[in-house]
N, C-alpha and C positions, 0 to 999 in steps of 0.2 A: 281524247281516247275513250272509247266505250269497250268495256270488257264484260261479257256475260259468262257466268259460270253456273252450271246446272248439273244435277244428278242424272238427268235424262240423256238421251243420245241425240244424234242428228235429227232435225225436224222439230225440235222443241222451242223453248223460249228464245234462244239465240237466233234461230232462223226467223221467228216472228219479228224480232227487233230488226234484223237485216232487211226483211221484206218492207217493214214500215219506213225505214231510212231510205231505201231505194225508191219506193213509191212517192215519198215526199221530196225526192231530189237532193237529199242531204249528202249523199255519197257522190254527187256529181263533181264536187271539188275535192282536193286532196287534204283539206283541213280536218276532216273527220276520219279517224282511224278506228276500225272496229275489229275486235277479236272475240271469237266465241270459244268457250271451253266446255267440253262435255266429257262424260266418262267414256274412255276408249272402248271400242268394240273388241274386247279381248277378255279372256278369263282372268279374274282377280281372285287370288287366294282368300279364303275365309279368314277373318281377323276382326279386330276392332274397327269402328268407323273411321277414326283418325288414321289408322294404318292403311285402310283401303283408300281413303282420300289422297294420302301421300303417294301410294302406288299409282293412282289414277291421275295424279298431277293437278289436284283440285284444292290444295291447301293455300293458306294465305301467301306463303312464299312463292308458290307457283303463279298465283293470280298477279301478285306484284311484279314478278319477273316478266310475265306476259305483257303487262302494261308498259314496263320499262323498255322491252324490246320494240314495242309499237312506237315508242318515242325515240328509237334508234340509240338507246342507252344500253347496249349489249354488255359492256363490261360491268356496269352496276347490276344488271340482271343476273349475271353469273355470281356476283358477290352475294346477292340476296338468296339465290339458290343454295350457295355453299354455307352461308352463315345465318340465314333467316331474315325476316323483315326488320329486325332491330338495326340492320345496316342503314336503314332509311331514317333513323331517328335524327331529327333536326333538318332533314332534307326537304326543302320547299319544292312543291311540284312546279314544273315549268312546261311551257308549250312552245315548241319550235315554230 
């Protein structure tokens, strides 16, 4: 699983990664799962950086949940979103 997270919007780093993976044929099989995360194209209230990242869905818990969903571990992803990344303590990464 490859997850890119960036402060920019569509057309940034994540799209360059996708372009590279496509051109190299890496996405031709189902073994590589890619998810891109960007700040949504919507107004976000002024506030602290951590608060804005949480609203935008770009915190550690959101990134971890995105990776878990890509691995078809939706229940664990919901736990992470509810309780934070500490849920994963002791959890060894696995690839299906």
